[in-house]
N, C-alpha and C positions, 0 to 999 in steps of 0.2 A: 722881357720880350720887347723888341724894338718897335717903334711906331712905324706904320706903313704909309704915313702921309708924306707927300712931297714938300720939301722946304724951299725949293727954288720957285720964286713967284712967277717967273716966265713960263716954266713948265706947267704950273697950275692954271695960269691963264690960257695957255695954248690948249690944254686938255679940254677946258670948258668951251673954248671957241670951236674946237673940232667937233665936240658933241653937239653943240648948237647948230653948226653947219650941217651935220648929218641929219638932225631932226628937220631942219628947214628944207633941205634939198632932197631928202630921202636917199642920199648917197651912202652906201655902206663903207666906202673908202675912208672917209673921215673918221667914222666910228672905229674902224680897224686900227688906224694910226693912233687914235686916242687910247685904245686899249694897250697898244704896244708901249706908249709913253707912260702908262700907269704902272708898268712893271718896274722892277728894280733897275737902277742905272747900269749895273753890271750886265744886264741882258740887252742893252741897247745895241743896235747894229753898228759895226765899224766896217765900212765898205771901201775897198780900194778902187782907184780909177780903172784898173785893168778889168775888174768885174763889170763896171758900168760900160766899158768899151765892148765887152763880149756880149752883153745882154741888151744892147740898144742899137737903134739905127739913127741916122742923121735926123735932127729936129725932134727927137722923142722928148718926153717929159717924164722924169722919174722922181720918186720921193724916197728918202731914207730916214727912218725913225732912229737916228743916231748921228754918227760922225762920218764924213767923207775924208778918206786919207789919200795921200799922193802916190802910192806905189803903183807903178805902171804908167802907161801913156793913154791918152784919149785921142783917137784919130778922127773924130767927127764932132760936130757941135750938138750938144744936148742941153736941155734945161734941167738942172738938178736942184731940188729943194731938200734941205736937210736941217737937222737941229743945229749942227755946227760943221764947219769945214776947217781943215788944216790950211795954213796960209799957202803952202806949196800946191795943194790940191786946187784951191781957188784960182791960183795963177795959171795952172795947167788947163783948167776948164775954160777960163776966159781966153787963153791963148789958142785953144782949139775952136773958138767961135761960139762957145756955149755961154749959159748964164747960171749964176749961183743965186738961189733965192732962199729966204727963210720960209719955213712951212706956213707961217702966218700970211705971208705975201701970196703964196700959191693958193691958199684957201680963198683969198679975195679975188684973184684972177680967174680961178676955175671953181666956182661954187658947186657945180654938179660933179666934179671930179672925174669926168670922162676923159679917156685917152691918157691917163696917168698910170705909170707902172710903179709898183712897190718893190724895192730891192731890200733884201735882208742878208 
């Protein structure tokens, strides 16, 4: 049987940071993202820009527990936090006036987690 522990040190640190932020602020958002990242990598979300465009308004903040891909267009500026971005997706988000953040950075900027949408 395979080991269920994560071997990527960034993911291990991120999970512990998210759980600590959840305990300190009482926000269930960070606990939910930590649980999603504890699952196998094959279950991580892979979100296209077209889905982000459909489910957000201008100046929204979204979090993706996985990778953001570049299929589709983004018609308004949004702040997107994700585990990783494709280079084309990052260019399209910044071209639309949005921001690309690592999840760690979003936890520092919004410790309460209010006003953040989870996309899967």
